[in-house]
TILO-276016 format. One record per residue: residue in one letter; residue number from 1; x negated, z negated, y of N, C-alpha, C, CB in turn. Coordinates in pm, 1 decimal. Glycine has a CB too. Layout:
BEGIN
<vexdren:A loro:NUM nc1:X nc3:Z nc2:Y cac1:X cac3:Z cac2:Y cc1:X cc3:Z cc2:Y cbc1:X cbc3:Z cbc2:Y>
...
//
This chain:
BEGIN
<vexdren:X loro:1 nc1:2742.4 nc3:1147.5 nc2:-1280.9 cac1:2630.7 cac3:1206.8 cac2:-1260.8 cc1:2641.5 cc3:1313.3 cc2:-1384.3 cbc1:2506.2 cbc3:1103.8 cbc2:-1255.8>
<vexdren:X loro:2 nc1:2550.8 nc3:1487.6 nc2:-1291.7 cac1:2510.9 cac3:1558.6 cac2:-1398.2 cc1:2333.6 cc3:1510.9 cc2:-1398.3 cbc1:2554.4 cbc3:1734.8 cbc2:-1374.2>
<vexdren:X loro:3 nc1:2349.2 nc3:1582.7 nc2:-1497.9 cac1:2182.0 cac3:1573.5 cac2:-1564.3 cc1:2086.0 cc3:1593.3 cc2:-1473.9 cbc1:2141.7 cbc3:1682.8 cbc2:-1675.4>
<vexdren:X loro:4 nc1:2099.7 nc3:1731.1 nc2:-1391.5 cac1:2042.5 cac3:1765.9 cac2:-1236.4 cc1:2006.2 cc3:1653.7 cc2:-1129.9 cbc1:2152.7 cbc3:1849.1 cbc2:-1161.0>
<vexdren:X loro:5 nc1:2104.5 nc3:1511.9 nc2:-1104.8 cac1:2128.2 cac3:1456.4 cac2:-973.5 cc1:2045.8 cc3:1384.0 cc2:-1095.7 cbc1:2281.1 cbc3:1417.9 cbc2:-869.4>
<vexdren:X loro:6 nc1:2096.3 nc3:1285.1 nc2:-1218.0 cac1:1945.8 cac3:1188.7 cac2:-1215.0 cc1:1834.3 cc3:1224.4 cc2:-1203.3 cbc1:1913.5 cbc3:1123.0 cbc2:-1313.5>
<vexdren:X loro:7 nc1:1796.1 nc3:1335.2 nc2:-1276.2 cac1:1644.4 cac3:1319.6 cac2:-1292.4 cc1:1586.3 cc3:1370.1 cc2:-1140.3 cbc1:1580.6 cbc3:1423.3 cbc2:-1433.8>
<vexdren:X loro:8 nc1:1647.9 nc3:1418.6 nc2:-1052.3 cac1:1607.6 cac3:1321.1 cac2:-898.9 cc1:1601.6 cc3:1251.5 cc2:-841.0 cbc1:1617.2 cbc3:1311.6 cbc2:-830.1>
<vexdren:X loro:9 nc1:1670.9 nc3:1180.5 nc2:-938.3 cac1:1695.2 cac3:1059.8 cac2:-894.5 cc1:1524.9 cc3:944.5 cc2:-929.1 cbc1:1854.7 cbc3:1015.2 cbc2:-987.0>
<vexdren:X loro:10 nc1:1517.0 nc3:1002.2 nc2:-1126.5 cac1:1433.6 cac3:945.0 cac2:-1199.0 cc1:1261.6 cc3:1061.0 cc2:-1079.2 cbc1:1488.2 cbc3:980.6 cbc2:-1418.6>
<vexdren:X loro:11 nc1:1277.9 nc3:1119.0 nc2:-1005.1 cac1:1193.7 cac3:1182.0 cac2:-975.6 cc1:1158.8 cc3:1157.2 cc2:-833.5 cbc1:1221.3 cbc3:1294.9 cbc2:-1010.6>
<vexdren:X loro:12 nc1:1251.1 nc3:1056.4 nc2:-725.0 cac1:1235.1 cac3:1010.4 cac2:-633.7 cc1:1169.9 cc3:903.9 cc2:-636.1 cbc1:1318.6 cbc3:1007.0 cbc2:-588.0>
<vexdren:X loro:13 nc1:1232.3 nc3:799.7 nc2:-743.5 cac1:1245.6 cac3:713.8 cac2:-801.1 cc1:1053.8 cc3:640.2 cc2:-846.8 cbc1:1355.1 cbc3:772.7 cbc2:-910.9>
<vexdren:X loro:14 nc1:1030.1 nc3:750.2 nc2:-946.9 cac1:842.2 cac3:759.8 cac2:-934.2 cc1:720.1 cc3:756.5 cc2:-857.5 cbc1:805.9 cbc3:842.0 cbc2:-957.8>
<vexdren:X loro:15 nc1:815.7 nc3:858.0 nc2:-767.3 cac1:727.5 cac3:971.2 cac2:-669.0 cc1:677.9 cc3:807.4 cc2:-571.3 cbc1:862.5 cbc3:1146.0 cbc2:-549.0>
<vexdren:X loro:16 nc1:827.7 nc3:756.1 nc2:-536.9 cac1:788.4 cac3:672.7 cac2:-483.9 cc1:702.8 cc3:509.2 cc2:-515.7 cbc1:878.3 cbc3:680.1 cbc2:-440.9>
<vexdren:X loro:17 nc1:686.7 nc3:553.5 nc2:-622.4 cac1:631.3 cac3:398.9 cac2:-667.1 cc1:469.9 cc3:435.4 cc2:-709.5 cbc1:734.7 cbc3:319.6 cbc2:-826.6>
<vexdren:X loro:18 nc1:379.2 nc3:627.6 nc2:-725.7 cac1:339.9 cac3:705.3 cac2:-725.8 cc1:269.0 cc3:653.6 cc2:-565.1 cbc1:428.5 cbc3:814.1 cbc2:-768.8>
<vexdren:X loro:19 nc1:342.5 nc3:710.0 nc2:-493.4 cac1:329.9 cac3:661.9 cac2:-353.4 cc1:275.8 cc3:543.4 cc2:-266.4 cbc1:424.3 cbc3:660.7 cbc2:-327.4>
<vexdren:X loro:20 nc1:331.0 nc3:478.5 nc2:-330.7 cac1:338.7 cac3:284.0 cac2:-220.5 cc1:202.1 cc3:286.4 cc2:-349.5 cbc1:561.6 cbc3:90.3 cbc2:-242.9>
<vexdren:X loro:21 nc1:176.2 nc3:279.1 nc2:-522.7 cac1:84.1 cac3:262.8 cac2:-495.0 cc1:-25.4 cc3:321.9 cc2:-475.4 cbc1:79.5 cbc3:214.3 cbc2:-532.0>
<vexdren:X loro:22 nc1:-58.5 nc3:447.5 nc2:-434.9 cac1:-157.0 cac3:524.1 cac2:-379.4 cc1:-183.6 cc3:500.1 cc2:-222.4 cbc1:-120.6 cbc3:662.1 cbc2:-407.1>
<vexdren:X loro:23 nc1:-100.1 nc3:427.4 nc2:-163.4 cac1:-136.4 cac3:370.8 cac2:1.7 cc1:-209.2 cc3:279.6 cc2:-69.6 cbc1:-6.3 cbc3:302.8 cbc2:129.4>
<vexdren:X loro:24 nc1:-116.6 nc3:105.8 nc2:-107.5 cac1:-199.9 cac3:37.9 cac2:-207.4 cc1:-372.6 cc3:52.5 cc2:-210.0 cbc1:-144.2 cbc3:90.6 cbc2:-338.1>
<vexdren:X loro:25 nc1:-347.5 nc3:119.3 nc2:-252.9 cac1:-506.1 cac3:166.1 cac2:-286.0 cc1:-591.9 cc3:186.2 cc2:-194.6 cbc1:-521.0 cbc3:282.8 cbc2:-349.3>
<vexdren:X loro:26 nc1:-508.3 nc3:280.2 nc2:-156.6 cac1:-651.3 cac3:310.9 cac2:-23.3 cc1:-673.7 cc3:208.3 cc2:38.3 cbc1:-629.7 cbc3:417.8 cbc2:108.7>
<vexdren:X loro:27 nc1:-556.6 nc3:92.7 nc2:115.1 cac1:-579.1 cac3:63.8 cac2:209.7 cc1:-704.7 cc3:-85.0 cc2:126.1 cbc1:-427.9 cbc3:47.6 cbc2:306.8>
<vexdren:X loro:28 nc1:-711.6 nc3:-100.2 nc2:14.0 cac1:-798.7 cac3:-117.0 cac2:-39.2 cc1:-916.8 cc3:-164.0 cc2:-9.8 cbc1:-801.9 cbc3:-49.5 cbc2:-73.0>
<vexdren:X loro:29 nc1:-931.2 nc3:5.4 nc2:-34.1 cac1:-1141.4 cac3:40.7 cac2:-11.6 cc1:-1082.6 cc3:69.7 cc2:142.5 cbc1:-1264.7 cbc3:241.7 cbc2:-129.9>
<vexdren:X loro:30 nc1:-1076.0 nc3:72.7 nc2:282.4 cac1:-1072.6 cac3:102.5 cac2:376.5 cc1:-1086.3 cc3:-16.3 cc2:393.7 cbc1:-995.1 cbc3:175.8 cbc2:420.7>
<vexdren:X loro:31 nc1:-1055.4 nc3:-164.5 nc2:330.4 cac1:-1056.0 cac3:-227.0 cac2:393.9 cc1:-1205.4 cc3:-305.0 cc2:286.8 cbc1:-907.8 cbc3:-276.0 cbc2:433.9>
<vexdren:X loro:32 nc1:-1247.4 nc3:-297.6 nc2:187.7 cac1:-1376.7 cac3:-279.4 cac2:152.2 cc1:-1499.1 cc3:-233.0 cc2:191.0 cbc1:-1370.3 cbc3:-239.6 cbc2:89.1>
<vexdren:X loro:33 nc1:-1434.0 nc3:-91.4 nc2:257.3 cac1:-1543.2 cac3:-11.1 cac2:329.6 cc1:-1618.1 cc3:40.6 cc2:101.7 cbc1:-1693.2 cbc3:-169.9 cbc2:496.2>
<vexdren:X loro:34 nc1:-1519.9 nc3:61.0 nc2:62.8 cac1:-1548.5 cac3:172.1 cac2:-34.7 cc1:-1657.5 cc3:51.9 cc2:-186.1 cbc1:-1672.0 cbc3:337.1 cbc2:82.4>
<vexdren:X loro:35 nc1:-1634.6 nc3:-107.6 nc2:-100.5 cac1:-1795.3 cac3:-196.2 cac2:-252.1 cc1:-1691.8 cc3:-214.2 cc2:-287.4 cbc1:-1940.0 cbc3:-361.3 cbc2:-248.8>
<vexdren:X loro:36 nc1:-1732.8 nc3:-331.0 nc2:-464.8 cac1:-1627.8 cac3:-353.8 cac2:-503.1 cc1:-1662.2 cc3:-498.3 cc2:-460.8 cbc1:-1587.5 cbc3:-307.0 cbc2:-640.8>
<vexdren:X loro:37 nc1:-1648.5 nc3:-597.3 nc2:-466.9 cac1:-1584.9 cac3:-681.6 cac2:-434.9 cc1:-1768.6 cc3:-795.9 cc2:-472.4 cbc1:-1409.8 cbc3:-687.9 cbc2:-528.9>
<vexdren:X loro:38 nc1:-1862.7 nc3:-814.6 nc2:-611.4 cac1:-1910.8 cac3:-820.5 cac2:-613.8 cc1:-1973.3 cc3:-837.0 cc2:-500.9 cbc1:-1908.5 cbc3:-782.3 cbc2:-673.7>
<vexdren:X loro:39 nc1:-2063.4 nc3:-719.9 nc2:-508.2 cac1:-2183.4 cac3:-670.6 cac2:-394.7 cc1:-2139.3 cc3:-707.9 cc2:-200.1 cbc1:-2195.1 cbc3:-457.3 cbc2:-422.0>
<vexdren:X loro:40 nc1:-2004.8 nc3:-768.0 nc2:-157.1 cac1:-1984.3 cac3:-847.3 cac2:-60.6 cc1:-2036.3 cc3:-898.6 cc2:-44.7 cbc1:-1923.1 cbc3:-895.6 cbc2:-44.5>
<vexdren:X loro:41 nc1:-2061.0 nc3:-944.9 nc2:87.7 cac1:-2113.9 cac3:-1029.7 cac2:121.2 cc1:-2013.9 cc3:-1135.5 cc2:179.1 cbc1:-2206.0 cbc3:-983.4 cbc2:190.9>
<vexdren:X loro:42 nc1:-1987.4 nc3:-1309.6 nc2:193.7 cac1:-1937.8 cac3:-1344.4 cac2:249.8 cc1:-1836.8 cc3:-1282.6 cc2:365.5 cbc1:-2007.9 cbc3:-1398.1 cbc2:257.4>
<vexdren:X loro:43 nc1:-1952.3 nc3:-1227.4 nc2:497.4 cac1:-1847.9 cac3:-1215.7 cac2:595.8 cc1:-1763.7 cc3:-1075.1 cc2:625.4 cbc1:-1912.6 cbc3:-1254.8 cbc2:715.5>
<vexdren:X loro:44 nc1:-1838.3 nc3:-1023.5 nc2:487.1 cac1:-1741.6 cac3:-889.9 cac2:447.5 cc1:-1596.9 cc3:-909.5 cc2:393.2 cbc1:-1811.8 cbc3:-806.3 cbc2:330.6>
<vexdren:X loro:45 nc1:-1640.8 nc3:-1019.3 nc2:303.7 cac1:-1488.1 cac3:-1080.3 cac2:231.0 cc1:-1443.1 cc3:-1098.8 cc2:298.7 cbc1:-1457.6 cbc3:-1184.3 cbc2:152.7>
<vexdren:X loro:46 nc1:-1469.0 nc3:-1172.0 nc2:415.9 cac1:-1331.2 cac3:-1295.2 cac2:502.5 cc1:-1285.9 cc3:-1147.0 cc2:578.2 cbc1:-1406.6 cbc3:-1483.3 cbc2:662.3>
<vexdren:X loro:47 nc1:-1324.7 nc3:-1039.4 nc2:625.6 cac1:-1368.5 cac3:-968.7 cac2:720.3 cc1:-1214.6 cc3:-884.8 cc2:653.3 cbc1:-1550.5 cbc3:-906.1 cbc2:725.4>
<vexdren:X loro:48 nc1:-1235.6 nc3:-839.5 nc2:568.6 cac1:-1134.1 cac3:-751.4 cac2:394.8 cc1:-1017.5 cc3:-853.4 cc2:382.4 cbc1:-1249.2 cbc3:-756.9 cbc2:182.6>
<vexdren:X loro:49 nc1:-992.6 nc3:-958.5 nc2:395.6 cac1:-883.3 cac3:-1044.8 cac2:357.4 cc1:-854.7 cc3:-1028.0 cc2:534.9 cbc1:-922.2 cbc3:-1222.4 cbc2:264.8>
<vexdren:X loro:50 nc1:-914.2 nc3:-1000.2 nc2:682.2 cac1:-846.3 cac3:-996.4 cac2:802.1 cc1:-786.2 cc3:-889.5 cc2:823.3 cbc1:-914.4 cbc3:-1018.3 cbc2:899.7>
<vexdren:X loro:51 nc1:-841.1 nc3:-752.2 nc2:764.9 cac1:-755.4 cac3:-709.4 cac2:766.0 cc1:-664.8 cc3:-624.3 cc2:644.3 cbc1:-786.5 cbc3:-669.7 cbc2:852.5>
<vexdren:X loro:52 nc1:-648.8 nc3:-662.2 nc2:555.5 cac1:-577.8 cac3:-664.7 cac2:470.5 cc1:-396.6 cc3:-784.1 cc2:512.0 cbc1:-695.2 cbc3:-708.4 cbc2:353.0>
<vexdren:X loro:53 nc1:-495.7 nc3:-846.5 nc2:582.3 cac1:-399.3 cac3:-940.6 cac2:665.8 cc1:-309.9 cc3:-893.9 cc2:787.7 cbc1:-482.5 cbc3:-1044.4 cbc2:722.7>
<vexdren:X loro:54 nc1:-339.2 nc3:-800.1 nc2:869.4 cac1:-281.7 cac3:-715.6 cac2:958.3 cc1:-266.5 cc3:-646.3 cc2:934.8 cbc1:-304.8 cbc3:-689.2 cbc2:1037.3>
<vexdren:X loro:55 nc1:-268.5 nc3:-519.9 nc2:796.1 cac1:-199.7 cac3:-457.7 cac2:730.0 cc1:-59.1 cc3:-536.6 cc2:720.5 cbc1:-270.5 cbc3:-430.1 cbc2:615.0>
<vexdren:X loro:56 nc1:-37.0 nc3:-619.4 nc2:620.7 cac1:38.8 cac3:-655.9 cac2:596.4 cc1:134.7 cc3:-635.4 cc2:733.6 cbc1:3.8 cbc3:-761.9 cbc2:538.0>
<vexdren:X loro:57 nc1:134.9 nc3:-789.6 nc2:799.6 cac1:264.3 cac3:-777.1 cac2:951.8 cc1:246.8 cc3:-632.9 cc2:1008.6 cbc1:223.4 cbc3:-906.3 cbc2:1117.4>
<vexdren:X loro:58 nc1:178.7 nc3:-547.4 nc2:956.3 cac1:247.1 cac3:-378.4 cac2:1067.6 cc1:263.7 cc3:-381.6 cc2:938.2 cbc1:151.6 cbc3:-218.4 cbc2:1183.1>
<vexdren:X loro:59 nc1:308.5 nc3:-401.7 nc2:836.4 cac1:357.2 cac3:-304.6 cac2:694.5 cc1:544.7 cc3:-399.5 cc2:741.9 cbc1:231.7 cbc3:-366.7 cbc2:455.1>
<vexdren:X loro:60 nc1:535.0 nc3:-497.2 nc2:758.6 cac1:640.9 cac3:-618.5 cac2:791.2 cc1:751.3 cc3:-530.9 cc2:832.6 cbc1:595.5 cbc3:-739.3 cbc2:919.4>
<vexdren:X loro:61 nc1:635.4 nc3:-575.9 nc2:1010.5 cac1:699.4 cac3:-455.1 cac2:1159.0 cc1:768.4 cc3:-334.5 cc2:1108.7 cbc1:558.7 cbc3:-373.4 cbc2:1266.9>
<vexdren:X loro:62 nc1:675.1 nc3:-250.6 nc2:976.2 cac1:710.0 cac3:-116.4 cac2:1020.7 cc1:937.0 cc3:-126.6 cc2:940.0 cbc1:546.6 cbc3:40.5 cbc2:910.2>
<vexdren:X loro:63 nc1:882.6 nc3:-241.7 nc2:836.8 cac1:1045.9 cac3:-285.5 cac2:749.1 cc1:1132.1 cc3:-319.8 cc2:849.3 cbc1:1048.8 cbc3:-431.3 cbc2:634.4>
<vexdren:X loro:64 nc1:1058.3 nc3:-460.0 nc2:995.1 cac1:1199.1 cac3:-438.9 cac2:975.0 cc1:1212.6 cc3:-375.2 cc2:1158.5 cbc1:1301.8 cbc3:-613.4 cbc2:915.0>
<vexdren:X loro:65 nc1:1191.7 nc3:-211.1 nc2:1178.7 cac1:1174.4 cac3:-163.5 cac2:1303.2 cc1:1329.0 cc3:-55.3 cc2:1239.5 cbc1:984.8 cbc3:-89.3 cbc2:1354.6>
<vexdren:X loro:66 nc1:1301.8 nc3:-8.1 nc2:1065.1 cac1:1397.5 cac3:26.3 cac2:977.6 cc1:1516.6 cc3:33.1 cc2:1054.1 cbc1:1406.2 cbc3:-61.4 cbc2:866.5>
<vexdren:X loro:67 nc1:1518.5 nc3:-80.9 nc2:1015.5 cac1:1642.9 cac3:-199.9 cac2:1013.0 cc1:1765.2 cc3:-147.5 cc2:1132.1 cbc1:1565.7 cbc3:-384.0 cbc2:1069.9>
<vexdren:X loro:68 nc1:1706.4 nc3:-130.3 nc2:1205.8 cac1:1765.8 cac3:-130.5 cac2:1357.2 cc1:1787.3 cc3:13.3 cc2:1372.8 cbc1:1661.0 cbc3:-194.9 cbc2:1484.4>
//
């Protein structure tokens, strides 16, 4: 492996982690509707939990379909 390939490998690795983190934070922000957990009512917390579970199911389905 030459230096250019190693640099490209590391850039892809860090870029993928950065993108996944940003996506996760965006999903969390959308689930909480921009509110901190302390300001949410119990109903809003349960709705946010339900949304997180739905997103997780969609992500799992996407992973499974990529395998085929």
